[in-house]
C-alpha positions as CSV (number, residue, x, y, z in Angstrom):
1,M,-102.5,198.6,22.5
2,K,-99.2,198.5,21.3
3,P,-97.5,201.4,21.2
4,F,-95.5,203.1,17.9
5,Y,-92.2,200.9,17.8
6,V,-93.6,197.5,18.0
7,R,-94.0,195.9,15.4
8,E,-94.9,192.0,15.7
9,L,-93.6,189.6,12.7
10,S,-96.5,186.1,12.9
11,V,-94.4,184.7,10.2
12,Y,-91.2,183.9,11.2
13,P,-88.3,185.7,8.6
14,V,-86.1,183.7,6.6
15,G,-83.0,184.9,4.5
16,R,-81.7,187.7,4.5
17,R,-84.5,189.4,6.3
18,R,-83.9,186.9,9.5
19,I,-80.5,188.8,9.4
20,F,-81.6,191.6,9.2
21,L,-83.1,191.3,12.6
22,L,-80.7,189.7,14.5
23,A,-77.8,192.4,13.0
24,I,-80.9,195.2,14.8
25,A,-80.9,193.2,17.8
26,V,-77.0,193.0,17.9
27,L,-76.6,196.4,17.4
28,A,-78.6,196.8,20.6
29,S,-76.8,194.9,22.6
30,L,-73.8,197.6,21.6
31,V,-76.3,200.2,22.3
32,A,-77.1,198.9,25.8
33,N,-73.3,198.6,26.2
34,F,-71.9,201.8,25.3
35,E,-74.5,204.2,26.8
36,T,-73.2,203.5,30.4
37,T,-69.8,203.1,29.4
38,I,-67.5,204.8,32.3
39,A,-64.0,203.0,32.1
40,T,-62.9,205.8,29.7
41,I,-63.5,209.2,31.2
42,L,-63.6,207.4,35.1
43,P,-59.8,208.9,36.0
44,L,-60.4,212.3,34.6
45,L,-64.0,212.4,37.0
46,M,-62.2,210.8,39.7
47,E,-59.5,213.7,39.7
48,D,-62.7,216.2,39.3
49,L,-64.9,214.7,42.4
50,S,-61.7,214.4,44.9
51,M,-63.1,210.6,44.7
52,S,-61.2,207.8,45.9
53,L,-61.1,204.7,43.6
54,T,-62.3,202.9,47.0
55,V,-65.3,205.6,46.9
56,Y,-65.8,204.2,43.2
57,G,-66.0,200.3,44.2
58,Q,-68.8,201.6,46.5
59,I,-70.7,203.3,43.9
60,A,-70.0,201.0,41.1
61,A,-71.1,197.7,43.4
62,L,-74.3,199.2,44.3
63,S,-75.8,200.3,40.7
64,V,-74.6,196.8,39.4
65,L,-76.7,195.6,42.4
66,V,-79.7,197.8,41.1
67,G,-78.6,196.5,37.6
68,G,-79.4,193.2,39.3
69,L,-82.7,194.1,40.1
70,S,-83.6,195.0,36.8
71,A,-82.4,192.4,34.5
72,A,-84.4,190.1,36.4
73,F,-87.6,192.3,36.2
74,G,-87.0,193.2,32.6
75,G,-86.9,189.3,31.4
76,I,-89.7,188.5,32.8
77,L,-91.9,191.8,31.8
78,S,-90.3,191.5,28.1
79,D,-92.1,187.7,28.2
80,R,-96.0,189.0,29.1
81,W,-95.7,192.2,27.1
82,G,-92.9,191.7,24.4
83,R,-89.3,192.7,24.0
84,V,-89.1,195.9,21.7
85,T,-91.7,197.3,23.9
86,I,-89.8,197.4,27.1
87,L,-85.9,197.7,25.1
88,V,-86.7,201.2,23.3
89,P,-87.6,203.4,26.1
90,T,-84.5,201.3,28.0
91,L,-82.1,202.4,25.4
92,T,-83.5,205.9,24.7
93,V,-84.2,207.4,28.2
94,T,-80.7,205.9,29.0
95,A,-78.9,207.2,25.9
96,A,-80.5,210.8,27.2
97,C,-79.2,210.4,31.2
98,N,-76.2,210.8,29.6
99,F,-76.5,214.3,29.5
100,L,-77.7,214.2,32.5
101,L,-74.5,213.0,33.5
102,A,-72.1,215.9,31.9
103,T,-74.0,218.2,34.5
104,V,-72.6,216.1,37.7
105,D,-70.7,217.7,39.8
106,S,-70.4,216.1,43.3
107,V,-69.9,212.1,44.7
108,A,-73.6,211.7,45.8
109,E,-75.0,213.4,42.2
110,L,-72.8,210.6,40.4
111,F,-74.0,207.8,42.5
112,W,-78.1,208.2,42.4
113,I,-77.3,209.1,38.0
114,R,-75.5,206.0,37.8
115,C,-78.2,203.9,40.0
116,L,-80.9,205.2,37.5
117,M,-78.6,204.4,34.1
118,L,-78.1,200.6,35.2
119,F,-81.1,200.2,37.1
120,I,-82.7,200.8,33.1
121,E,-79.9,199.1,31.3
122,G,-79.9,196.1,33.5
123,A,-83.2,195.2,31.4
124,G,-82.3,195.7,28.3
125,I,-79.1,194.1,27.9
126,T,-81.4,190.7,28.7
127,I,-84.2,191.5,26.3
128,T,-81.2,192.3,23.4
129,A,-80.0,188.3,24.7
130,S,-83.9,187.2,24.2
131,L,-84.5,188.3,20.8
132,V,-81.2,186.7,19.6
133,R,-82.7,184.0,20.8
134,D,-86.0,185.1,19.0
135,F,-84.5,185.5,15.6
136,S,-82.0,182.5,15.7
137,P,-82.8,178.5,15.5
138,R,-80.6,176.4,17.4
139,L,-79.0,174.8,14.4
140,G,-77.5,178.8,14.3
141,R,-78.1,180.0,18.1
142,A,-74.2,179.5,19.5
143,Q,-73.0,181.8,16.6
144,A,-75.7,184.0,16.9
145,F,-74.9,185.0,20.3
146,A,-71.4,184.8,19.3
147,F,-72.0,188.2,17.4
148,W,-74.1,189.4,20.5
149,T,-70.8,189.1,22.9
150,W,-69.5,191.9,20.4
151,G,-72.1,194.3,21.8
152,P,-70.0,194.7,25.2
153,I,-66.3,194.6,23.5
154,G,-67.7,196.6,20.3
155,A,-68.9,199.2,23.0
156,S,-65.5,199.1,24.6
157,F,-63.6,200.0,22.0
158,L,-66.6,202.4,20.6
159,A,-66.1,204.2,23.5
160,S,-62.4,204.1,23.6
161,F,-61.4,205.4,20.2
162,I,-64.1,208.1,20.2
163,A,-62.0,209.5,23.4
164,G,-58.8,208.6,22.5
165,F,-59.7,211.0,19.7
166,T,-62.2,214.1,20.9
167,L,-60.8,214.8,24.6
168,P,-57.8,216.8,23.5
169,L,-60.0,218.2,21.0
170,F,-62.2,219.8,24.2
171,G,-59.4,220.1,27.0
172,N,-59.8,216.7,28.1
173,A,-63.0,217.7,29.9
174,W,-65.0,214.2,30.9
175,Q,-68.3,215.8,30.7
176,S,-67.9,216.0,26.9
177,Q,-67.4,212.9,26.3
178,A,-71.1,211.8,28.3
179,I,-72.8,214.6,25.7
180,I,-70.7,212.5,22.5
181,M,-72.1,209.6,24.2
182,G,-75.8,210.7,24.9
183,V,-76.0,212.6,20.8
184,V,-74.3,208.7,19.3
185,S,-76.6,206.3,22.2
186,L,-79.8,208.1,20.8
187,T,-78.5,207.9,16.9
188,M,-78.3,204.6,17.1
189,C,-81.3,204.5,18.8
190,G,-83.4,206.5,15.8
191,I,-81.8,203.6,13.5
192,I,-83.4,200.9,16.2
193,I,-86.9,201.9,16.3
194,W,-86.9,202.4,12.6
195,K,-86.1,198.6,11.9
196,I,-86.5,197.0,15.0
197,A,-89.2,194.1,15.4
198,E,-89.7,191.2,17.1
199,P,-92.0,187.9,17.0
200,S,-95.6,187.7,18.2
201,G,-96.2,186.0,21.6
202,A,-97.2,182.4,19.0
203,L,-93.7,182.6,17.2
204,R,-92.1,183.0,20.4
205,A,-93.7,180.4,21.9
206,E,-92.3,177.7,18.9
207,V,-88.5,176.0,19.2
208,L,-86.8,176.0,16.0
209,Q,-84.6,173.4,14.8
210,A,-83.9,175.0,11.7
211,E,-84.2,178.4,9.4
212,E,-88.3,177.9,8.3
213,A,-91.0,180.1,7.3
214,V,-94.3,179.2,10.8
215,R,-97.5,180.5,11.1
216,A,-98.7,181.1,14.0
217,E,-102.1,181.3,14.4
218,G,-104.2,182.0,17.9
219,R,-103.1,183.5,21.5
220,I,-101.3,181.4,23.7
221,E,-101.0,181.8,27.7
222,H,-97.9,182.8,29.9
223,G,-95.7,181.1,30.7
224,R,-95.5,180.1,34.9
225,L,-92.1,181.6,35.7
226,R,-92.0,179.3,38.7
227,E,-91.6,176.5,36.6
228,L,-88.2,177.5,35.7
229,F,-87.2,177.1,40.0
230,R,-88.4,173.4,39.4
231,H,-85.8,172.0,37.4
232,P,-82.2,171.1,39.2
233,H,-80.0,171.4,35.5
234,L,-81.1,175.1,34.7
235,W,-80.5,176.3,38.4
236,A,-77.3,174.7,37.4
237,H,-76.7,176.6,34.2
238,V,-76.9,179.5,36.7
239,L,-74.5,180.1,39.4
240,G,-72.4,176.9,38.0
241,N,-71.1,180.1,35.0
242,T,-72.1,183.0,37.6
243,G,-68.3,181.0,39.2
244,W,-67.1,180.7,35.6
245,Q,-67.5,184.9,35.3
246,M,-65.6,185.5,38.4
247,L,-62.6,185.5,36.0
248,Y,-64.2,187.3,33.4
249,W,-65.4,190.3,35.3
250,T,-62.1,190.2,37.3
251,F,-60.0,190.9,34.6
252,A,-62.8,193.4,32.7
253,I,-62.9,195.3,35.9
254,F,-58.8,195.0,36.8
255,G,-57.4,193.5,33.4
256,Q,-55.3,196.5,33.4
257,T,-54.5,196.9,37.4
258,I,-54.0,192.9,37.6
259,L,-50.8,193.4,34.6
260,A,-49.7,196.4,36.0
261,G,-49.2,195.8,39.7
262,A,-48.3,191.9,39.3
263,F,-46.0,192.3,36.5
264,G,-44.5,196.0,36.8
265,M,-46.2,196.6,33.5
266,D,-47.1,200.7,32.0
267,P,-50.4,201.7,31.2
268,A,-50.1,201.5,27.3
269,A,-48.4,198.2,28.1
270,A,-51.0,196.9,29.8
271,N,-54.1,198.1,27.5
272,R,-51.8,196.8,24.8
273,V,-52.4,193.2,26.6
274,V,-56.0,193.2,26.9
275,A,-57.0,194.8,23.9
276,L,-55.4,191.8,22.0
277,G,-56.5,189.5,24.3
278,I,-60.5,191.1,24.1
279,V,-59.6,190.4,19.7
280,L,-58.5,187.1,20.7
281,N,-61.5,186.1,22.1
282,A,-63.8,188.6,19.7
283,V,-62.8,186.1,17.3
284,A,-62.8,182.5,18.6
285,V,-66.8,183.3,19.9
286,V,-67.5,183.3,16.2
287,I,-65.5,179.9,14.8
288,V,-66.2,178.2,17.5
289,G,-70.0,179.4,17.7
290,R,-70.1,178.3,14.4
291,I,-68.4,174.5,14.6
292,S,-71.1,173.8,17.2
293,D,-73.6,174.8,15.7
294,R,-72.6,172.5,12.8
295,I,-71.9,169.6,14.7
296,Q,-74.9,170.7,16.9
297,L,-73.1,169.8,19.9
298,R,-72.3,172.0,23.5
299,K,-71.2,170.8,26.4
300,P,-67.7,169.4,24.6
301,F,-66.4,173.0,23.8
302,T,-67.3,174.4,26.9
303,A,-65.6,171.4,28.9
304,V,-62.5,172.0,27.1
305,G,-62.3,176.0,26.9
306,T,-63.5,175.5,30.4
307,V,-60.1,173.4,31.4
308,L,-58.1,175.1,29.0
309,T,-58.6,178.7,30.8
310,A,-58.1,176.8,34.3
311,G,-54.7,175.4,33.3
312,A,-53.9,179.0,31.6
313,L,-54.8,180.5,34.8
314,A,-53.1,177.9,36.9
315,Y,-49.8,179.3,34.9
316,F,-50.6,182.9,35.1
317,I,-51.2,182.5,39.2
318,A,-47.6,181.0,39.3
319,L,-46.5,183.2,36.6
320,I,-47.0,186.1,39.0
321,G,-43.7,188.2,40.3
322,P,-40.6,190.5,39.1
323,G,-38.7,190.0,36.0
324,V,-41.0,187.8,34.3
325,A,-40.5,189.0,30.2
326,A,-43.7,190.7,28.8
327,A,-43.5,188.5,26.1
328,H,-44.1,186.2,28.3
329,V,-46.9,187.6,30.5
330,T,-48.8,188.7,26.8
331,V,-49.3,185.2,25.5
332,V,-50.0,183.8,28.2
333,Y,-52.7,186.5,29.5
334,A,-54.0,186.7,25.5
335,L,-54.8,182.5,25.5
336,I,-57.0,182.7,28.9
337,Y,-59.1,185.3,26.5
338,L,-58.9,183.1,23.3
339,F,-60.1,179.6,25.8
340,M,-62.5,181.2,27.7
341,G,-64.0,182.4,23.8
342,I,-64.5,179.0,23.6
343,A,-66.4,177.8,26.7
344,Y,-68.6,180.5,26.7
345,V,-70.9,180.8,23.5
346,P,-71.6,177.2,23.6
347,W,-72.6,177.3,26.6
348,M,-75.1,180.7,26.2
349,A,-76.9,178.2,23.2
350,N,-76.8,175.1,26.2
351,F,-78.0,177.1,28.7
352,S,-81.1,179.0,26.0
353,E,-81.8,175.5,24.7
354,D,-82.6,174.2,28.1
355,A,-84.4,176.9,29.2
356,E,-85.9,176.6,25.5
357,D,-87.6,173.3,26.3
358,V,-88.3,173.9,30.3
359,D,-90.9,176.1,28.9
360,S,-90.4,178.2,25.5
361,R,-92.6,180.8,26.5
362,L,-90.2,181.3,29.4
363,Q,-87.0,183.0,27.5
364,G,-86.6,185.7,28.4
365,S,-87.6,185.6,32.1
366,A,-84.0,182.9,32.3
367,L,-81.9,184.5,30.4
368,G,-83.1,188.0,33.4
369,I,-82.6,185.3,36.4
370,W,-79.1,184.5,35.1
371,G,-78.0,188.7,34.5
372,M,-79.3,189.4,38.2
373,V,-77.1,186.4,39.8
374,V,-74.4,187.8,37.6
375,R,-74.5,191.2,39.0
376,V,-75.3,189.9,43.0
377,M,-71.6,188.5,42.1
378,I,-70.2,191.5,40.9
379,V,-71.2,193.1,43.5
380,A,-69.2,190.9,45.8
381,L,-66.1,190.8,43.6
382,L,-66.5,194.9,43.8
383,V,-66.3,195.0,47.6
384,V,-64.2,191.7,48.5
385,S,-61.5,191.5,45.6
386,P,-59.5,194.8,47.0
387,M,-59.6,193.1,50.4
388,V,-58.4,190.3,49.0
389,V,-55.8,191.6,47.2
390,E,-54.9,193.7,49.9
391,A,-54.9,190.8,52.3
392,G,-53.2,187.9,49.6
393,G,-52.0,190.1,46.8
394,W,-53.4,189.3,43.4
395,Q,-52.2,185.4,43.6
396,T,-55.0,184.7,46.4
397,W,-57.9,186.4,44.6
398,L,-57.0,184.6,41.2
399,G,-57.0,181.6,43.3
400,V,-60.7,182.2,44.2
401,A,-61.5,183.4,40.3
402,L,-59.7,179.6,39.9
403,A,-61.8,177.9,41.6
404,G,-64.8,179.2,40.2
405,Q,-63.2,177.5,36.7
406,A,-64.1,174.6,39.0
407,V,-67.5,175.0,40.0
408,F,-68.5,175.6,36.6
409,L,-67.0,172.4,35.3
410,V,-68.6,170.4,37.9
411,S,-71.9,171.8,37.1
412,M,-71.6,170.4,33.3
413,V,-72.4,167.5,34.9
414,A,-76.2,168.7,35.2
415,F,-76.5,170.1,31.9
416,K,-78.7,168.6,29.3
417,G,-77.7,168.2,25.9
418,R,-75.2,165.5,23.9
419,W,-71.4,164.8,24.7
420,R,-70.6,163.2,21.3
421,T,-72.2,163.2,17.6
422,A,-75.2,161.3,17.5
423,R,-74.5,158.0,15.2
424,A,-75.9,157.8,12.0
425,A,-78.8,155.0,11.7
426,A,-77.8,151.8,10.2
427,P,-79.0,151.2,6.8
428,K,-82.3,148.5,7.0
429,V,-81.7,144.8,5.0
430,P,-84.4,143.7,3.1
431,A,-85.2,140.3,4.5
């Protein structure tokens, strides 16, 4: 018996109905990212708990590792039990954990609560990606994933916006933000529970090239997880993109710190530079996703975006040092974000389609394995990067991230898919 909030569709939605359900999936992605955001209150939290940055890094690394395990199992279970069955409880419980976070008064309590929140969140984010795939035929897959990436971006902006206007109202008490985030998250969870739906297992097994009504009859067998491990090109996707993600997460976690430490920017200026990069990235993913869908090519965009990212990053590394104009740094940093946007969304569509071709019933499992491997990389980044920077400066660590771009570029050789548009068939001339 399905829970009350689960609504399964036996006919594939089209038109405005499909777009609406896709928007609900994107809203779920925003909630999953928003309710675990801590960057806006981290300085106040560290001061209140007398916690050093090194200690917080260790807490973050362990909690992200827990989230990685959750991402893998959440994806697998969503293929078997359904997306919404697991997604709604993960979003709701994580939102409620923000009220628990507001009661923290020791480092140990923070550690256990963050582990709990990240464990639940890991499964939720993976499942939102699976839902986006379920409601996006291949002719619109890249653009759909472009909007999905707005989840983490929108969550960051929403948390910063709320904190900027409400922290002064509550005497800069970080607990106020935890409570507000809990209230806002639960409110959005109510909208999701009211409106969310998912395709039936039979519909999820369909591979749709274009939007069309499909009626699925009967039951289908579940896919076998070990089938995914037999295909080297899927491992090339997962491991190659994990190398690419080293740069993204370095900037996401330490972007302002790099700009302040390596170029002497003040915190406000550094935040403006990062915000500009995020905006350009958000615009790029939608435009490139639309073009990629229109001509049904993925690999050329990913390759070009990666080459441009690597070139801009190499130039950025060479700039590090005193005396560089802030405008110069701003342009190069923003271009790196722009080029990453060109590479990422076509790759995600490519990975989804390649996994779909292996077994369309295992989409959640494939995304879950990818999410787990990326989180293991983030753990290593949180532990290793501070030591590397201390020994050799940000140039050395960004050189490691540059090597990750090269690994991703090489891995594209194994990806499936075309490098150029298909030639039109020559018209037949009657004898």
